[in-house]
Every structure is written in structure tokens, then in C-alpha cells.
C-alpha positions as CSV (number, residue, x, y, z in Angstrom):
1,X,-68.2,1.1,-48.7
2,X,-65.8,-0.1,-51.4
3,X,-64.6,-3.7,-51.6
4,X,-61.3,-4.2,-49.5
5,X,-60.4,-7.1,-52.1
6,X,-61.0,-5.8,-55.5
7,X,-61.1,-2.2,-54.7
8,X,-63.5,-1.3,-57.2
9,X,-66.5,-2.7,-56.4
10,X,-69.0,-1.7,-53.4
11,X,-70.5,-3.9,-50.9
12,X,-74.4,-4.8,-51.5
13,X,-76.2,-6.0,-48.5
14,X,-77.4,-9.6,-48.9
15,X,-78.9,-12.6,-47.0
16,X,-76.8,-15.7,-47.2
17,X,-76.4,-19.0,-45.1
18,X,-74.0,-18.8,-42.5
19,X,-72.0,-21.9,-41.6
20,X,-70.2,-22.5,-38.4
21,X,-69.1,-25.7,-36.5
22,X,-70.0,-26.4,-32.8
23,X,-68.1,-29.3,-31.3
24,X,-68.3,-31.8,-34.0
25,X,-71.4,-31.0,-35.6
26,X,-71.8,-28.2,-38.6
27,X,-74.4,-25.6,-38.1
28,X,-76.0,-23.6,-40.8
29,X,-78.0,-20.6,-40.2
30,X,-80.4,-19.2,-43.3
31,X,-80.8,-16.0,-44.0
32,X,-77.9,-14.3,-42.2
33,X,-77.2,-10.6,-43.0
34,X,-74.2,-10.1,-45.2
35,X,-72.5,-7.8,-47.6
36,X,-71.4,-9.0,-51.0
37,X,-68.9,-7.2,-53.3
38,X,-71.2,-6.4,-56.6
39,X,-67.7,-6.9,-58.8
40,X,-65.7,-9.6,-57.5
41,X,-68.4,-11.2,-54.9
42,X,-66.2,-11.0,-51.6
43,X,-68.6,-11.9,-48.9
44,X,-68.5,-10.4,-45.4
45,X,-71.4,-11.5,-42.8
46,X,-72.5,-8.4,-40.5
47,X,-70.3,-8.1,-37.5
48,X,-72.9,-8.0,-35.0
49,X,-74.7,-11.1,-36.4
50,X,-71.2,-13.0,-36.0
51,X,-70.6,-11.7,-32.7
52,X,-74.1,-12.7,-31.4
53,X,-73.8,-16.3,-33.0
54,X,-70.4,-16.6,-31.4
55,X,-71.5,-15.6,-27.9
56,X,-74.3,-18.4,-28.3
57,X,-72.5,-21.1,-29.5
58,X,-69.8,-20.2,-26.7
59,X,-72.5,-20.9,-24.0
60,X,-73.8,-24.3,-25.8
61,X,-70.2,-25.6,-26.9
62,X,-69.4,-26.7,-23.4
63,X,-72.8,-28.5,-22.6
64,X,-72.4,-30.2,-25.7
65,X,-68.8,-31.5,-25.1
66,X,-69.3,-32.5,-21.8
67,X,-71.9,-35.2,-22.9
68,X,-70.5,-38.5,-23.9
69,X,-70.1,-39.6,-27.4
70,X,-72.3,-42.2,-28.6
71,X,-70.6,-44.7,-30.4
72,X,-73.0,-46.9,-32.7
73,X,-71.8,-50.1,-33.5
74,X,-71.9,-51.4,-37.2
75,X,-74.8,-54.1,-37.6
76,X,-72.3,-56.2,-40.1
77,X,-70.1,-56.8,-36.9
78,X,-72.6,-57.7,-34.4
79,X,-72.4,-61.2,-33.1
80,X,-75.7,-63.7,-32.9
81,X,-75.3,-63.1,-29.0
82,X,-75.3,-59.1,-29.2
83,X,-78.9,-59.6,-31.1
84,X,-80.4,-61.7,-28.2
85,X,-83.0,-59.6,-26.3
86,X,-83.9,-60.8,-22.7
């Protein structure tokens, strides 16, 4: 298939890391199927792979967002009373 960006090169199969965001977390999926132009290096991920990942993340995100966010207080802002354990 000819490259849509440079119109000279051809897409070659490759495996790359796929980055996506789930709620406030970044997810990295190694060895994702992709196509890279041999001239300009334009990249497209396999549409079936992206569709499957989107489907899985759509099922996980509502559960992730339902969990309350845990905020940790910096140690420097804790008082002496906060450090006492009963």
C-alpha cells in the first residue's frame, strides 16, 4: 500500500510500542502491529489491533474511574500529631 503522507514510499509491517491513556494513567503496549513507510517513516497501527484495545479499555475505564482517587500527603507537610500511631 502506498504511503498517504509522502505518496512515494510503501508501508512495511513492523512492531512498535503503542501508547494510550486510561483515566489518568499512560499504558504502553509493546510489540503492537503497525505499518511504517519505508521513505518518510509515517506510522499507522493495525486497525484491528486499535479497535480491540479500544474495546478492552472502554470496559476497564468506567471501573477505574469509579474508584476514589487516593491522595498522599507529602511527608514534609505532616505534623507531629499525624506521625503518632495509637
